[in-house]
N, C-alpha and C positions, 0 to 999 in steps of 0.2 A: 085177302083184302089188304091194301096198302095203308099203313097208318101214317100219322103226321110225322113221327120220327123217321120212318122209312123215306118219306118224301124229302125231308130235310137232308138226309144222308145222300140221297140221289142227287139233289141239287148241288151239294157241296162237292161231290165227286165230279160232276160236270164242270163246276167252277174251277177246280184244280186242273182239269184237262184244258180248259180255255186259257187259264193263266200261264200254262207252259209256253204258249205262243204269243201272248199279249203282254208287252212290256212298255211302260210309259217312260219316255226319255225327256230331257229338257226341251228338245225341239218338238217332240210329239208326245205330250203327256197322255195318260190313260183316263178316259171318261168312264168311271165305274158307276153302275146303277144297282141299287138295292131296292127290292120291292117287298113291302110287308102287306098285311091284309088291308090296313087303313091308310097307309102313307107310302111315299116313294122318295128316295134319296138319291142324289147324284153328286159325285165329286170328280174333280180334275186333279190327278195325282202324278207327281214326278217320282217314279220308282227308284231312280238312281240316287236321289237324295232322301227318299222316304218321306216326302212332305206333300200335304194337300195344298194345292194352289188356290182353288176356289171350290165352294160347295153350294148346293141349293137343295131344299127339301120342302115337303108339304107342311112342315111344322115351322118354317121361317115366318117371322112377322110380316114380311113383304108379301108372301104367298097368302097368309091368313087374311090379309086386308082385302083380297079379291073375293073372298066368300065362296071359293070353289072347294069342293071336297077333294081330298088327296088320294082317295082310293079308286079313282076312275080315270078314263083316258083323257078327259078334259084337264084334270089336275096334273096328270103326267106331262101333258103338253106344256102346261104353264111352267112346270119345274124345268123342262128342257129349255124353254125360252130364258128362264132366269139364269141357269147355269151357263148358257151360251153368252148371255149379256155380260155376266161377271167375268167369264174367261176372256172375252174380247177386250174388256177394260184392263185386264192384266197383260194383254199382249199375246194371248194364246189364240192362234187361228186354226191350227190343225191338231186333231186328237186321234187316238185309236180307241175304238169302242169296246168296252168290257160289259157283256150282258149279265155277268154274275152267275152263270150257271142256269139262268132262265132261258126259255125259248124266246127268240126274237119275234115277239108277237104281242099284241095288245098294248099294255102300258109301257113295256120295255121299248117296243118299236115307236111308240108315241113320243117318248123322251128323245130318242135318236132323231126322228124326223123333225121335231120342233127345234132341236139344236141345230140341225142342218139349215132349216129355213131361217133361223136367227143369225146365221153367218159362220158357224163352225164347219170346218172341212174334215171329213173322215177318210 
C-alpha cells in the first residue's frame, strides 16, 4: 500500500524531473501550479532573477469574494483566470507551464485552460 509520504516523494521526484527542462526567463516566465487538498495556488516566476511576478490562489480575498470552493475544478478555473489577468496587467503574455509534478489532469489542467482562455500563451 502506498502511504501519504510515499505519494509526496513520488510527486517531488516527478517535479524535479519536470524542472530540469522547464525554466522561466524574463521573456517567458514559468507558470507554476501547486495543488493541495482544499486549495490551489499559481505563480508566474522569473527564474533568472528568482522573483515571483504575479500570483493567485484560492485563498486570495478576490477569489474568496466569488464564493467558489478552492478544491474543485471550478475554483481552479477561477484561479487560472485571476493569474492570467494579473500577468497580462504586468505585461506578461507568454509563459511556460510547470505542472509541479502532478498529472496534467483535473484541477491542474483547468488552471492551464482557463489561463489560455484569459489570454496567456503557452
